[in-house]
C-alpha positions as CSV (number, residue, x, y, z in Angstrom):
1,X,-20.9,6.0,-12.0
2,X,-18.2,3.4,-11.5
3,X,-16.1,3.4,-8.4
4,X,-12.7,1.8,-8.5
5,X,-10.5,0.1,-5.8
6,X,-6.8,0.0,-6.4
7,X,-4.8,-2.6,-4.4
8,X,-1.3,-3.9,-4.7
9,X,-1.3,-7.6,-5.6
10,X,2.2,-8.5,-4.5
11,X,4.2,-7.3,-1.4
12,X,3.8,-3.6,-2.2
13,X,6.0,-1.3,-4.2
14,X,4.1,-2.3,-7.4
15,X,3.8,1.3,-8.8
16,X,0.4,2.1,-7.3
17,X,1.2,5.8,-7.1
18,X,1.5,6.3,-10.8
19,X,-1.6,4.3,-11.6
20,X,-3.7,6.0,-9.0
21,X,-2.5,9.4,-10.3
22,X,-3.4,8.2,-13.8
23,X,-6.9,7.3,-12.7
24,X,-7.4,10.2,-10.4
25,X,-7.7,12.6,-13.3
26,X,-11.1,11.1,-14.0
27,X,-12.2,10.6,-10.4
28,X,-13.9,13.1,-8.2
29,X,-12.7,11.7,-4.9
30,X,-9.6,9.7,-4.0
31,X,-9.8,7.9,-0.6
32,X,-7.1,6.1,1.4
33,X,-8.7,3.2,3.3
34,X,-5.9,1.5,5.3
35,X,-2.3,1.7,6.4
36,X,-0.4,4.7,7.6
37,X,2.7,6.7,6.8
38,X,4.8,3.6,6.4
39,X,3.7,3.0,2.8
40,X,5.4,5.5,0.5
41,X,4.7,6.1,-3.2
42,X,6.3,8.3,-5.7
43,X,4.4,10.4,-8.4
44,X,6.2,11.9,-11.4
45,X,4.1,14.7,-12.9
46,X,5.4,16.8,-15.7
47,X,8.9,15.9,-14.6
48,X,8.2,16.9,-11.0
49,X,8.6,14.3,-8.3
50,X,6.3,14.1,-5.4
51,X,6.9,11.6,-2.5
52,X,3.8,10.8,-0.5
53,X,3.4,8.4,2.4
54,X,0.1,9.4,4.1
55,X,-1.8,11.8,1.9
56,X,-3.9,10.3,-0.9
57,X,-2.3,10.6,-4.4
58,X,-5.2,12.8,-5.6
59,X,-3.9,15.6,-3.4
60,X,-1.5,16.7,-6.1
61,X,-4.3,17.1,-8.6
62,X,-6.5,20.2,-8.5
63,X,-10.2,19.9,-8.2
64,X,-10.2,16.5,-6.4
65,X,-11.3,15.7,-2.9
66,X,-8.7,13.6,-1.0
67,X,-10.0,11.5,1.9
68,X,-8.2,9.7,4.7
69,X,-10.6,7.1,5.9
70,X,-11.2,5.5,9.3
71,X,-9.2,2.4,8.2
72,X,-6.0,4.5,8.2
73,X,-3.9,5.1,11.4
74,X,-2.9,8.7,11.4
75,X,0.3,10.2,12.7
76,X,-0.8,13.9,13.1
77,X,2.7,15.2,13.4
78,X,3.7,13.5,10.2
79,X,0.5,14.8,8.5
80,X,1.5,18.4,9.3
81,X,5.0,17.9,8.0
82,X,3.8,16.2,4.8
83,X,1.3,18.9,4.1
84,X,4.0,21.6,4.6
85,X,6.4,19.8,2.3
86,X,3.8,19.5,-0.5
87,X,2.7,23.1,-0.1
88,X,6.4,24.0,-0.5
89,X,6.2,22.3,-3.9
90,X,3.2,24.4,-4.9
91,X,0.4,22.0,-4.0
92,X,-2.7,23.7,-2.5
93,X,-4.0,21.8,0.6
94,X,-7.0,23.0,2.7
95,X,-10.1,21.5,4.3
96,X,-11.7,22.1,0.9
97,X,-9.7,19.4,-0.7
98,X,-8.6,17.2,2.2
99,X,-10.8,15.4,4.6
100,X,-9.9,13.1,7.5
101,X,-12.3,10.6,9.1
102,X,-13.3,11.7,12.7
103,X,-13.0,8.1,13.8
104,X,-9.5,7.5,12.4
105,X,-7.2,6.3,15.2
106,X,-4.0,8.3,15.9
107,X,-0.4,7.1,15.9
108,X,1.4,8.6,19.0
109,X,5.1,8.9,19.7
110,X,4.7,6.1,22.2
111,X,3.6,3.8,19.4
112,X,6.8,4.4,17.5
113,X,8.9,3.9,20.6
114,X,7.2,0.6,21.3
115,X,7.6,-0.5,17.7
116,X,11.3,0.1,17.6
117,X,11.9,-1.4,21.0
118,X,10.2,-4.6,20.0
119,X,12.2,-4.9,16.8
120,X,15.4,-4.3,18.7
121,X,14.7,-6.7,21.6
122,X,17.1,-9.6,21.9
123,X,15.5,-12.9,21.3
124,X,12.4,-11.6,19.5
125,X,12.2,-12.4,15.8
126,X,12.1,-9.3,13.7
127,X,9.1,-8.7,11.5
128,X,10.8,-6.0,9.5
129,X,8.5,-3.1,10.4
130,X,9.4,0.5,9.5
131,X,9.4,1.3,13.2
132,X,6.8,4.1,12.7
133,X,4.2,2.8,15.2
134,X,1.7,1.4,12.7
135,X,1.3,-2.0,14.5
136,X,1.0,-0.7,18.0
137,X,-1.6,1.9,16.9
138,X,-3.7,-0.8,15.3
139,X,-3.3,-2.9,18.5
140,X,-4.8,0.0,20.5
141,X,-7.6,0.4,18.0
142,X,-8.8,-3.2,18.4
143,X,-8.0,-3.1,22.1
144,X,-10.5,-0.2,22.4
145,X,-8.0,2.2,23.9
146,X,-7.1,4.3,20.9
147,X,-7.2,8.1,20.7
148,X,-9.2,9.1,17.6
149,X,-9.2,12.3,15.7
150,X,-12.5,13.4,17.2
151,X,-11.1,13.0,20.7
152,X,-8.7,15.9,20.1
153,X,-11.7,18.3,20.3
154,X,-12.7,17.3,23.9
155,X,-10.3,17.7,26.8
156,X,-12.1,15.4,29.2
157,X,-12.3,12.6,26.7
158,X,-8.7,13.1,25.7
159,X,-7.4,12.8,29.3
160,X,-9.5,9.7,29.9
161,X,-8.1,8.1,26.7
162,X,-4.5,8.9,27.7
163,X,-5.0,7.4,31.1
164,X,-6.4,4.2,29.6
165,X,-3.5,4.1,27.2
166,X,-1.0,4.5,30.1
167,X,-2.5,1.6,32.0
168,X,-1.6,-0.7,29.1
169,X,1.5,0.8,27.7
170,X,3.5,1.5,30.9
171,X,3.4,-2.2,31.7
172,X,4.8,-3.0,28.2
173,X,7.4,-0.3,28.5
174,X,8.7,-1.6,31.8
175,X,9.2,-5.1,30.3
176,X,11.2,-3.5,27.4
177,X,13.2,-1.2,29.7
178,X,11.6,2.0,28.5
179,X,10.8,4.9,30.8
180,X,7.1,5.3,31.7
181,X,4.9,7.7,29.6
182,X,5.2,11.3,30.5
183,X,1.5,12.1,30.8
184,X,1.8,15.8,30.9
185,X,4.1,16.0,27.9
186,X,1.9,13.7,25.8
187,X,-1.2,15.7,26.6
188,X,0.6,18.9,25.8
189,X,1.8,17.6,22.5
190,X,-1.8,16.5,21.6
191,X,-3.3,19.8,22.6
192,X,-0.7,21.6,20.4
193,X,-1.3,19.5,17.3
194,X,-5.1,19.4,17.6
195,X,-5.8,22.8,15.9
196,X,-3.7,21.8,12.9
197,X,-5.7,18.5,12.4
198,X,-9.3,19.2,13.5
199,X,-10.2,21.6,10.6
200,X,-9.9,18.5,8.3
201,X,-12.0,16.2,10.5
202,X,-15.4,15.2,9.0
203,X,-17.8,12.3,9.0
204,X,-16.2,10.7,6.0
205,X,-18.8,7.8,5.8
206,X,-21.6,10.4,5.4
207,X,-19.8,12.5,2.9
208,X,-18.8,9.6,0.7
209,X,-22.3,8.0,0.8
210,X,-23.8,11.4,-0.3
211,X,-21.2,11.7,-3.0
212,X,-22.0,8.2,-4.3
213,X,-25.7,8.9,-4.4
214,X,-24.9,12.1,-6.4
215,X,-23.0,10.1,-9.0
216,X,-19.5,11.1,-8.1
217,X,-16.6,8.8,-9.1
218,X,-14.7,7.5,-6.1
219,X,-11.2,6.0,-6.4
220,X,-10.2,3.9,-3.3
221,X,-6.5,3.8,-2.8
222,X,-4.8,1.1,-0.8
223,X,-1.3,1.0,0.6
224,X,1.3,-1.9,0.7
225,X,0.2,-5.1,-1.1
226,X,-2.2,-8.0,-0.6
227,X,0.7,-10.4,0.4
228,X,1.1,-8.2,3.5
229,X,-2.5,-8.5,4.5
230,X,-3.0,-9.4,8.2
231,X,-5.2,-12.4,7.3
232,X,-4.1,-13.5,3.8
233,X,-0.4,-12.4,3.7
234,X,2.8,-14.2,4.7
235,X,2.0,-14.1,8.4
236,X,3.6,-12.9,10.7
237,X,5.7,-11.0,8.2
238,X,2.8,-8.8,7.3
239,X,1.4,-5.3,8.0
240,X,-1.2,-4.8,10.8
241,X,-4.3,-4.1,8.7
242,X,-6.3,-5.7,5.9
243,X,-4.9,-4.7,2.6
244,X,-7.2,-6.6,0.3
245,X,-10.0,-4.8,-1.6
246,X,-12.8,-5.6,0.9
247,X,-11.1,-3.2,3.3
248,X,-12.1,-0.3,1.0
249,X,-15.6,-0.6,2.2
250,X,-15.0,-1.0,6.0
251,X,-12.1,1.5,5.9
252,X,-14.2,4.3,4.6
253,X,-17.7,3.6,5.7
254,X,-19.2,2.6,2.4
255,X,-20.8,-0.7,1.8
256,X,-19.3,-3.4,-0.5
257,X,-22.0,-2.5,-3.1
258,X,-20.1,0.7,-3.7
259,X,-17.2,-1.2,-5.4
260,X,-17.6,-1.6,-9.1
261,X,-14.1,-2.5,-10.3
262,X,-11.0,-3.8,-8.4
263,X,-7.7,-3.0,-10.1
264,X,-4.8,-5.0,-8.9
265,X,-1.4,-3.4,-9.4
266,X,1.2,-6.0,-10.4
267,X,4.9,-5.6,-11.1
268,X,6.3,-7.5,-14.1
269,X,8.7,-9.2,-11.7
270,X,8.5,-9.5,-7.9
271,X,10.0,-7.5,-5.0
272,X,9.8,-7.5,-1.3
273,X,11.1,-5.3,1.5
274,X,11.9,-6.7,4.9
275,X,11.7,-10.2,6.3
276,X,9.6,-13.2,5.4
277,X,9.3,-15.9,2.7
278,X,9.9,-15.2,-0.9
279,X,10.0,-18.4,-3.0
280,X,11.0,-16.8,-6.3
281,X,13.8,-14.6,-4.8
282,X,17.0,-14.3,-6.8
283,X,20.5,-14.1,-5.2
284,X,22.4,-13.9,-8.5
285,X,23.3,-11.4,-11.2
286,X,19.7,-11.4,-12.5
287,X,18.4,-10.3,-9.2
288,X,21.0,-7.6,-8.9
289,X,20.1,-6.5,-12.5
290,X,16.4,-6.3,-11.7
291,X,17.1,-4.2,-8.6
292,X,19.4,-1.8,-10.4
293,X,17.3,-1.3,-13.4
294,X,14.1,-1.0,-11.4
295,X,15.6,1.4,-8.8
296,X,14.4,-0.9,-6.1
297,X,14.7,1.1,-2.9
298,X,11.9,1.8,-0.5
299,X,10.3,5.3,-0.8
300,X,9.9,5.6,3.0
301,X,12.8,3.6,4.4
302,X,15.3,3.7,1.6
303,X,15.8,-0.1,2.2
304,X,17.0,-2.2,-0.7
305,X,14.2,-4.4,-2.0
306,X,14.7,-8.1,-2.5
307,X,14.1,-9.1,-6.2
308,X,12.9,-12.2,-8.0
309,X,11.1,-13.5,-11.1
310,X,7.4,-13.0,-11.6
311,X,5.4,-15.3,-9.3
312,X,2.2,-16.2,-11.0
313,X,1.1,-18.5,-8.1
314,X,1.1,-15.6,-5.6
315,X,-0.6,-13.1,-7.9
316,X,-3.3,-15.6,-8.9
317,X,-3.9,-16.1,-5.2
318,X,-4.2,-12.4,-4.4
319,X,-6.4,-11.8,-7.4
320,X,-8.8,-14.3,-5.9
321,X,-8.8,-12.9,-2.3
322,X,-9.3,-9.3,-3.6
323,X,-11.8,-10.2,-6.3
324,X,-9.6,-8.4,-8.9
325,X,-11.4,-7.4,-12.0
326,X,-8.3,-6.6,-14.0
327,X,-4.6,-5.9,-13.4
328,X,-2.3,-3.0,-14.1
329,X,1.0,-4.5,-15.1
330,X,3.9,-2.1,-14.3
331,X,7.6,-1.9,-14.9
332,X,7.6,-4.0,-18.0
333,X,10.5,-2.0,-19.4
334,X,12.8,-3.2,-16.5
335,X,12.8,-6.6,-18.3
336,X,14.2,-5.1,-21.5
337,X,17.4,-6.9,-22.6
338,X,17.0,-10.1,-20.7
339,X,17.6,-13.1,-23.0
340,X,15.6,-15.5,-20.9
341,X,12.7,-14.7,-18.5
342,X,11.3,-17.0,-15.9
343,X,7.8,-17.2,-14.4
344,X,7.1,-19.1,-11.2
345,X,4.2,-21.4,-12.1
346,X,4.1,-23.7,-9.0
347,X,5.9,-24.7,-5.8
348,X,7.7,-27.9,-4.9
349,X,7.0,-28.7,-1.2
350,X,8.9,-31.8,-0.2
351,X,8.3,-33.4,-3.6
352,X,4.6,-32.4,-3.8
353,X,3.6,-29.8,-6.4
354,X,1.4,-26.9,-5.1
355,X,-0.6,-24.3,-7.0
356,X,-0.9,-22.0,-4.0
357,X,1.2,-20.7,-1.1
358,X,0.4,-22.8,2.0
359,X,-0.6,-21.0,5.2
360,X,1.9,-22.6,7.6
361,X,5.1,-20.6,8.0
362,X,7.4,-23.6,8.0
363,X,5.8,-24.9,4.8
364,X,6.1,-21.5,3.1
365,X,9.8,-21.5,4.0
366,X,10.3,-24.8,2.3
367,X,8.5,-24.0,-0.9
368,X,10.8,-24.2,-3.9
369,X,9.8,-22.4,-7.2
370,X,8.9,-24.3,-10.3
371,X,9.8,-22.1,-13.3
372,X,8.6,-21.8,-16.8
373,X,11.0,-20.1,-19.2
374,X,10.1,-17.6,-21.9
375,X,12.1,-15.8,-24.6
376,X,13.2,-12.3,-23.6
377,X,13.5,-9.3,-26.0
378,X,16.2,-6.8,-26.9
379,X,14.0,-4.0,-28.0
380,X,13.2,-1.0,-25.8
381,X,9.6,-1.0,-24.3
382,X,10.1,2.1,-22.2
383,X,7.6,4.7,-23.1
384,X,5.4,2.5,-25.2
385,X,1.8,3.7,-25.4
386,X,0.3,1.1,-27.7
387,X,0.5,-2.7,-28.3
388,X,2.0,-2.0,-31.7
389,X,5.1,-0.4,-30.0
390,X,5.8,-3.6,-28.0
391,X,8.1,-6.4,-29.3
392,X,6.3,-9.7,-29.9
393,X,8.1,-11.5,-27.1
394,X,6.9,-8.8,-24.6
395,X,3.3,-9.3,-25.7
396,X,3.7,-13.0,-25.4
397,X,5.0,-12.5,-21.8
398,X,2.0,-10.4,-20.9
399,X,-0.4,-12.8,-22.4
400,X,1.2,-15.7,-20.5
401,X,0.8,-13.8,-17.3
402,X,-2.9,-13.3,-18.0
403,X,-3.3,-17.0,-18.5
404,X,-1.4,-18.0,-15.4
405,X,-3.1,-15.6,-13.0
406,X,-6.5,-16.1,-14.5
407,X,-7.1,-12.3,-14.8
408,X,-6.9,-9.9,-17.7
409,X,-4.6,-7.0,-18.1
410,X,-6.5,-3.7,-17.9
411,X,-3.6,-1.3,-18.0
412,X,0.1,-1.7,-19.0
413,X,2.7,0.7,-17.6
414,X,6.0,1.1,-19.5
415,X,7.7,3.9,-17.5
416,X,7.2,6.1,-14.3
417,X,5.6,8.8,-16.5
418,X,1.9,8.7,-16.2
419,X,1.1,9.0,-19.9
420,X,3.3,6.0,-20.8
421,X,0.4,3.7,-20.2
422,X,-1.5,1.3,-22.5
423,X,-5.2,1.3,-21.7
424,X,-6.9,-2.1,-22.4
425,X,-10.0,-1.9,-20.2
426,X,-11.3,1.4,-18.6
427,X,-11.9,0.7,-14.9
428,X,-14.2,3.7,-14.7
429,X,-16.4,2.5,-17.6
430,X,-20.0,2.3,-16.6
């Protein structure tokens, strides 16, 4: 059976939650493969709103196994709070339908403290993090000093891991004017949270490989967007993990051969939260209108998103680095009523035309957008569920996007409601 990876193809906030929920009805397993609780997504199901930031989208659907893979950094305290919140909304969560990789690294309170102290330090350029400790937790993972889920079950190992952490973090904390780590308090907090997390701990790689051999359909869910990828994003204004589709394999313990279809989620315009280059950003009434109509505020942070026209250069680039098979184009209805629409089709860098975003940060900052104009439409596209319900100018806009990004549209979303979706190509088709 086909297995599908869903990735954001811009800077995140593309509407992955709805698409994953739409696809999860036909999947047996939904697996998160990177990121942490810094990447929020909103699901609207039968008029009921669910806001998730750590748990996979499949958790709100009965009969699905939700998996948090080893590529995710896990804040165990946030996990417990999010589980309790969803249970309060009537969602059933137990070790029967939620599984956490034993080798997933933990986010500790000290990671958030370090994250926020760095962002607030005078003389240090802000990255625009959420301050939730994601970056420092990934640093400890690659520095081989992380505390992982399995360590919570063994007191001797846990104490040794904490001591190794302190040897590194206390030196950093002194430099930032933070008090040393309270070893006893940290250990006590970890001992207290362990019984609430360990029942979900499993060898995810083994379970998923067995499920694949049994013909189960797996939906791999990414967080953020490919332009925030640690290697291929707008570095250093990126997240601390690989976001592109290849991470679905390493972030869950399945080989790349398990991936049959990569679905890139693409907003019909462009948004970004936080710092960093944004060639097609608008600072005018059109930008304000996109933000207002699209309700462009971060699910986790509440921060206002920067808005701009669709950037075909960037999406073509991310479709290549993630090996996207087809895109899900979302929020087309936000463009209703615009007389003229623009698409960024290239960049002017000091008089030279480029068809990609250069790697060097100073060059990225100097890239000026080259626009192509298209006719807008007055008709309402919200809620459309077939091509016949779309105005001709809207169809022309979608087709032009396909040409420019060199990738077909597989799904078209016309509202936050899951059923307001036009299916062109079934990602789960064998």
